[in-house]
N, C-alpha and C positions, 0 to 999 in steps of 0.2 A: 329269246324266250325259253328255248330248250335248255339253256345253261342254268336256269333256276332249278334248284333241287326239288322243290315241291311240285313243279310242273312235271318233272320226269317221274316222280313217285306216283302221282295221280294218273299219268298216262299209262304206266304199266299196270296199275290197279284196274283201270278201265279196260285194258287189254285182257286181263284175267277174267273180268266180268263178262266181256263180250264173248270170249271163248266158251265160258260156262253157259251163257245165255243161248248161244247158237246150238250147243249140244242139247240143252233142255228143249229148245224149240224143235229141233229135228226129232227128238224122242217123243215129243208131244204130237207132232204131225204124223209120226209113224206108229202111234199107239194103236193097238188092235181095237176094232169096234166091238162093243158088247153084243151087237146083233149079228156078228159075222157067223155064217153058217158053213162056209167051206174052208178048207185048209189054205186056199190061196188068199183069203182075206185077212188072215192073221199074220203077225210078225213073229219070226222065230226068235228064241231067247238069245242066240248068238249074235243077232243084229244089235241087241241092246249092249252086249259086251263090246262089240266093235265101236259103237257110238261112244261108250264110256272111255274106251282106250284112246280113241282119237282126241277126246276132250282132255284127258290126262296128259297125253303126249304133247298136245298144243300148249298147255300151261307150262310143262317142264321145258319145252323148247323155247317159249317166250322168255321165261326167267333165265334160262341157261344162256341164251344169246346175249341178253343184256348184261349178265354177270361176266361173260367173256369180253364183251366190248368195253365195259367199264373197268375191268381189272387191268387193262392195258395202261390207263392213265391215272388210276386212283388206288390207294391202299385198300387192302381187303376189308378192313374194319368199316370203312365208309361204304363200300360196295355191299357188304353184308347187311348193314343197318338200313340202307336205302331200299334194298330189295326185300328185306324183312318187313319194313313199313308198307311197301307196296303190296306184299303178299297178305298182310293183315287186312288192309283196306279192301283189296280185291276179294278175299275170302268172305269178309263180312257183307260186302255188296252182293256177292254170289249167293250167299246163304239167306240173306234177308229179302232181296228183291228177286233173285233168280227163280224161286219156286212159283212166283206168279206168272213168269214166262212159261214155265213147264205145266201150268194148270193145276198146281197143288198149293197147299198152304205151307207156311213157314215151319210150323211145328207139327206137321202130320206124322212124323216119325218120333214124336216126343222129344224131350230134352236130350236124351241119350243119343238119338240119331243126329241131332243138330251138333252136339259136341264132337261126335265121331267124324262127321263131315268136315267140321272146322279143323280138326287135327289132321285129317287126310289132306286138306288143302295146304296146310303148313308143311306137311311131310313132302308133298310133291314139289312145292316151291323150294324147299330146302334141298331136295335132290337136284333141281335145276341150278341153284346157286353153286352147289358143290361141283357138279359136272362142268359148268361153264368156267369156274375158276381153276379147277384142276387141269382142264385142257390147256388153258393159257400158261399154267406153271410148267406143264410138260413140254410145251413149245418154247418156253423161255421168253414169253412175251408179256408176262405180268409185270406190275409196277416194281416190285422188289427185285426181280431177276434183272430187269433192265437197268435199275439203279446200281446193282452190284457189278454188272458188266461194265458200265461206264466208270465206276470207281476203279475197277481193276485196270482198265485201259489208261485212265488218267494218272494213276499213281504207280505205274510200273509193273503191273501184274503180268504184262505180256513180255517183259524183258527176262533175260536169263538171270538166275540168282547170282549174287556176288560169290566169286571163287576165293576160297580161303587159301592163302599161300603160307609156306613155311619159312 
């Protein structure tokens, strides 16, 4: 079942949605109460930054790990388009369903905020794709590097070059 392309894409999209949903739920549960009177009952602004960075890091790590694993056995074009499709679906799920988990509306930040969040999702997923694939290239484990290595070994790339005599 995992060999089907659509199943893999939807699984990663759901993974992106779950990471976003969990960070929205944590921020909703940690939201300061409007009736709080002491400093101990409010949440510091840095806590929101940490929650956001953990969510962003989780999305980048998820997409990066799949980009690294898939680039071993598949060409970059297929890896890129599969993960781009998963990123689009995951971003749309996170932006259309996720705000209800966080206790807000979809367009509370107007259309501009929605578009900016969508572009941020695509940027972070793109960073994950880039990092995962570049790490595999640097290690020489990607699909093309392995193919070139096999070609060189099969067709005499490891032998000494022919010596020209006079």
